[in-house]
C-alpha atoms as one frame of an Amber mdcrd trajectory, in Angstrom:
protein
  62.833  57.114 155.876  60.243  59.716 155.822  57.272  59.242 153.375  55.788
  62.694 152.662  52.467  63.350 150.870  52.693  66.824 149.181  49.176  67.701
 147.624  48.794  70.092 144.860  52.514  69.495 143.985  52.144  70.286 140.248
  51.059  73.727 140.987  52.930  76.676 141.233  54.232  76.785 144.983  53.941
  72.994 145.194  56.055  72.294 142.312  58.811  74.368 144.057  58.178  72.506
 147.527  58.281  69.142 145.748  61.640  70.206 143.815  63.164  71.352 147.186
  62.199  68.194 149.292  63.218  65.661 146.394  66.643  66.990 145.971  67.501
  68.027 149.370  66.139  64.895 151.133  67.074  61.894 148.989  66.266  59.518
 151.992  62.717  60.799 151.932  60.099  59.296 149.495  58.207  62.325 148.275
  54.527  61.434 146.781  53.143  64.238 144.797  49.210  63.886 144.682  47.549
  66.552 142.185  44.246  66.265 140.364  45.650  68.195 137.528  43.105  70.994
 137.311  43.919  73.786 135.031  46.605  75.215 137.425  48.277  71.863 137.786
  51.124  71.062 135.248  53.618  68.366 135.405  55.764  70.216 132.884  56.727
  72.063 136.131  58.564  69.045 137.464  60.155  67.887 134.359  63.671  68.182
 135.766  63.066  65.694 138.889  60.396  63.563 137.482  63.056  60.590 137.093
  64.453  60.778 140.607  64.241  57.614 142.475  62.552  59.195 145.691  59.751
  60.674 143.634  56.261  59.427 142.940  53.186  61.003 141.278  49.485  60.101
 142.026  46.726  61.674 139.893  43.921  62.143 142.390  41.310  64.433 143.891
  41.670  65.432 147.548  37.927  65.359 147.723  38.007  61.484 146.962  38.142
  60.146 150.360  38.609  56.600 149.412  41.248  57.282 147.080  43.010  59.314
 149.802  42.817  56.569 152.287  44.267  54.197 149.774  47.329  56.538 149.002
  48.204  57.047 152.703  48.180  53.332 153.299  49.873  52.400 150.187  52.692
  54.833 150.651  52.909  54.472 154.463  52.714  58.217 154.786  53.903  59.955
 157.923  54.044  63.551 156.906  51.491  65.590 154.696  52.261  69.159 153.297
  48.919  70.254 152.055  48.999  72.906 149.274  46.138  71.599 146.910  43.431
  74.600 146.631  41.547  76.590 144.350  43.196  80.116 144.703  42.191  82.689
 142.172  39.960  85.136 143.768  38.268  86.121 140.570  37.245  82.686 139.692
  35.716  82.394 143.431  33.624  85.414 142.842  32.221  83.561 139.604  32.129
  80.052 141.179  32.239  79.953 144.973  30.890  76.349 145.139  34.002  74.997
 143.573  36.086  76.787 146.056  34.069  75.435 148.856  34.324  72.021 147.859
  37.950  71.818 147.162  39.253  74.179 149.906  36.795  73.014 152.815  35.737
  69.522 151.932  38.843  68.580 150.334  40.885  69.481 153.202  38.480  67.698
 155.453  38.926  64.493 153.547  42.599  64.755 153.884  42.433  65.260 157.425
  39.763  62.343 158.314  41.887  59.985 156.058  45.236  61.069 157.904  43.376
  60.661 161.364  42.044  57.259 160.486  45.278  55.827 159.144  47.662  57.301
 161.762  45.228  56.232 164.614  45.443  52.799 163.063  49.309  52.441 163.383
  50.997  51.101 166.880  52.831  54.515 167.144  49.440  56.422 166.731  50.455
  60.158 166.084  54.057  59.866 167.055  56.456  61.140 164.428  53.489  62.383
 162.166  52.750  65.648 161.067  49.844  67.441 158.993  50.982  70.750 157.567
  48.482  73.038 156.054  49.492  75.955 153.966  46.726  78.879 154.035  46.906
  82.484 153.134  47.106  86.033 154.521  43.745  86.868 152.892  41.879  85.163
 155.927  42.678  87.792 157.848  40.567  90.483 155.722  42.328  93.670 154.909
  44.277  96.567 156.501  43.708 100.199 156.177  45.833 102.008 153.581  46.817
 104.933 155.909  49.878 106.036 154.327  49.212 106.294 150.604  52.996 107.509
 149.875  54.274 104.877 152.151  56.471 104.885 155.159  59.646 103.058 156.203
  58.972  99.785 157.466  59.699  98.975 161.146  61.129  95.650 160.115  64.661
  95.058 159.019  65.698  92.107 157.089  67.877  91.094 154.076  64.825  91.716
 151.888  64.142  95.176 153.189  67.065  97.370 151.865  65.291  98.394 148.635
  64.633 101.826 148.186  61.140 100.972 146.964  60.543  99.015 150.305  57.703
 100.862 152.117  55.035 100.140 154.891  51.556 101.560 153.761  50.231 101.646
 157.301  51.271 100.996 160.876  49.411  97.757 161.379  50.267  94.238 159.996
  48.862  90.709 160.130  50.080  88.639 163.088  49.392  85.198 164.207  46.740
  86.551 166.481  44.959  88.627 164.008  41.370  87.882 163.967  39.849  86.161
 160.750  37.745  88.586 158.566  37.744  86.956 155.013  36.122  89.156 152.368
  36.080  87.046 149.157  34.798  83.387 148.667  38.329  82.466 148.213  39.467
  83.594 151.425  36.336  82.354 153.268  36.960  78.892 151.978  40.508  79.016
 153.135  39.606  80.131 156.539  37.213  77.495 156.773  39.941  74.951 156.071
  41.987  76.405 158.502  39.406  75.980 161.313  39.161  72.413 160.384  42.847
  71.752 160.533  43.165  73.422 164.210  39.764  71.599 165.224  41.331  68.278
 164.264  44.219  69.033 166.706  41.828  70.226 169.496  39.515  67.259 169.203
  41.515  64.329 168.214  45.115  65.341 168.967  46.281  65.433 165.436  49.672
  67.197 165.244  48.766  69.918 163.067  50.486  73.426 161.916  49.166  76.128
 159.899  51.117  78.921 158.109  49.483  82.070 156.330  51.622  83.473 153.430
  51.685  86.579 151.395  51.393  86.858 147.734  54.094  84.768 146.064  55.665
  85.281 142.671  58.528  83.668 140.688  58.757  80.828 138.014  55.806  78.476
 137.075  53.035  80.680 138.314  50.049  80.103 136.154  49.650  83.185 133.751
  46.259  84.488 135.183  48.050  85.945 138.256  49.351  89.451 137.940  53.175
  89.295 137.395  53.222  86.312 134.780  50.124  87.653 133.052  51.740  91.253
 132.588  55.031  89.632 131.364  53.091  87.660 128.869  51.048  90.547 127.822
  53.974  93.028 127.437  55.854  90.559 125.344  52.966  90.379 123.005  51.919
  94.216 123.391  48.520  93.453 124.684  46.652  95.456 127.352  47.600  95.324
 130.985  44.204  95.375 132.744  44.611  97.301 136.274  41.938  97.241 138.751
  40.734 100.624 139.993  43.524 102.858 140.247  46.142 100.229 141.065  46.370
 101.402 144.555  45.808  98.322 146.293  48.915  97.136 148.231  50.412  93.479
 148.591  53.413  92.014 150.378  55.345  89.923 147.989  57.621  86.803 148.453
  59.785  85.118 146.063  58.445  81.528 145.811  61.714  79.853 146.445  61.755
  81.586 149.782  58.252  80.337 150.602  59.486  76.794 149.793  62.438  77.241
 151.981  60.033  78.707 154.831  57.902  75.390 154.494  60.860  73.394 154.906
  61.956  74.849 157.943  58.567  74.910 159.469  57.675  71.221 158.456  60.966
  70.225 160.296  61.114  72.587 163.085  57.680  74.108 163.613  55.905  73.681
 166.857  52.821  71.457 166.790  49.376  73.156 166.964  51.016  76.642 166.279
  50.465  79.139 163.358  53.341  80.949 161.487  52.768  83.881 159.209  55.259
  83.917 156.092  55.898  87.225 154.590  58.377  89.212 152.458  58.336  92.405
 154.568  57.854  93.884 150.993  54.869  95.982 150.289  54.208  97.370 146.833
  51.129  99.133 145.322  49.967  97.176 142.302  50.487 100.079 139.853  54.314
 100.559 141.038  54.844  96.595 140.637  53.231  96.843 137.123  55.722  99.626
 136.334  58.737  97.705 137.508  57.804  94.730 135.548  57.165  96.775 132.448
  60.789  98.473 132.631  62.261  95.073 133.449  60.578  93.417 130.365  61.282
  96.074 127.931  65.050  96.026 128.917  65.302  92.375 128.715  63.758  92.282
 125.327  65.881  95.244 124.008  63.111  97.686 123.746  63.156 101.305 125.130
  62.814 101.128 128.901  59.151 101.835 129.782  57.946 102.215 126.290  55.133
  99.748 126.828  53.814 101.973 129.867  50.731 102.947 127.332  49.486  99.210
 127.672  48.310  99.944 131.207  44.382  99.854 130.948  42.242 100.626 134.130
  39.441  98.598 134.493  36.354  98.367 136.871  37.517  97.305 140.490  36.828
  93.724 141.641  34.120  93.428 144.132  35.165  93.616 147.714  38.869  94.440
 146.740  40.896  94.471 150.003  43.048  97.534 150.139  46.175  96.228 151.762
  47.661  93.200 152.977  50.939  92.941 155.065  52.434  90.259 157.039  54.451
  90.474 160.097  56.682  87.358 159.973  58.739  88.186 162.897  57.804  85.211
 164.865  59.110  82.705 162.216  62.577  84.689 162.002  62.870  84.788 165.765
  61.718  81.289 166.814  63.086  79.407 163.551  65.643  81.673 161.678  63.903
  82.047 158.694  63.931  85.352 156.626  63.523  86.092 152.744  66.826  85.695
 151.051  66.249  88.053 147.835  65.534  91.723 147.586  62.308  92.259 145.524
  64.311  93.948 142.457  66.502  90.746 142.402  63.446  88.322 142.383  61.749
  90.435 139.636  64.781  90.349 137.460  65.170  86.512 137.965  61.466  86.054
 137.453  61.332  88.051 134.191  64.420  86.313 132.821  62.930  82.997 133.705
  59.711  83.552 131.765  61.432  85.182 128.836  63.865  82.097 128.568  60.912
  79.682 129.019  58.454  81.191 126.421  57.704  77.632 125.217  56.457  76.868
 128.900  54.138  80.125 128.703  52.961  79.279 125.214  51.922  75.974 126.370
  50.122  77.102 129.130  48.355  79.840 127.605  47.396  77.632 124.624  46.196
  74.840 127.026  48.431  72.295 125.480  49.964  71.527 128.689  46.746  70.025
 129.886  47.619  67.026 127.684  51.286  66.778 128.812  51.368  63.463 130.601
  47.877  61.964 129.575  49.280  58.979 128.004  51.899  58.411 130.813  49.196
  58.522 133.647  46.339  57.345 131.878  46.536  53.928 133.247  47.798  54.627
 136.725
């Protein structure tokens, strides 16, 4: 039996990881620890909430005493740490919250895990602290090929005619950290603490840095679900600058698969980059989303293109992110399973078929979803 604590499990990526581990590993006990801030939604896990190997604990990762209590109560021997503030725009307006949650919260988890595991007869044997980070800690790459060039990578996900690289350089596990936003700076700080706990105390840690995720259950402040919802209601689609910024996109279920693989097979004290080999300009991704939503709603394909509204660019907006995840493929055998068009089709269909979920989130009703159930826990 493995007792695994997954932080931020009611969030977008976390809920997919929880679902995968609960269903794939019935012999594990999976403990979901989430503060249930605006981005945490237990409705994301309604389908598995009654499973015998699943537990939910409402707690803040910054509450050190509570974390110590949870680790001991559930005899935790593995931690997958996803809980984080993650929206760049929010970090620009409120950097303190990002520093507190992402840096001090991670430090709280690390120290609690160190104290608990070091108190056990076996020490760190059989233990693992897996920290999920972002490609944004690496800063920005130059957008040197605005029209795009064929990528040097070959994967299942790269056969799309739209798949281009917009430069010849990519983020590798050795790329120097140069964060440009309060969000990425806070994640960089947390990454450094995780590695320092291995180097100083011998804690068995792993760090991964992932590209942009998309898919079901994403909070609709992020580009793809926000635009799906706005197209549905024929509201403006705000595009920063000229929409020329380039991002590497990965379907969230593929990220969960990567986390599963790395948690079980990854090398202690190592770093793995997780990416989709799938670069898109923001404006091009928006056009694909518009055409897909219009078609699935029975509208004339592309008729909502006039909803695109260009707005003042975000301060310090990085031009291009692109992940080189060949190490993960070569060492552990993981690669993306979906081409982008297939992933977008699945994603748009999910949001249109779960309009009640979208409406509950955008209205704020979801915040009270389990208030009574967990009020006394």
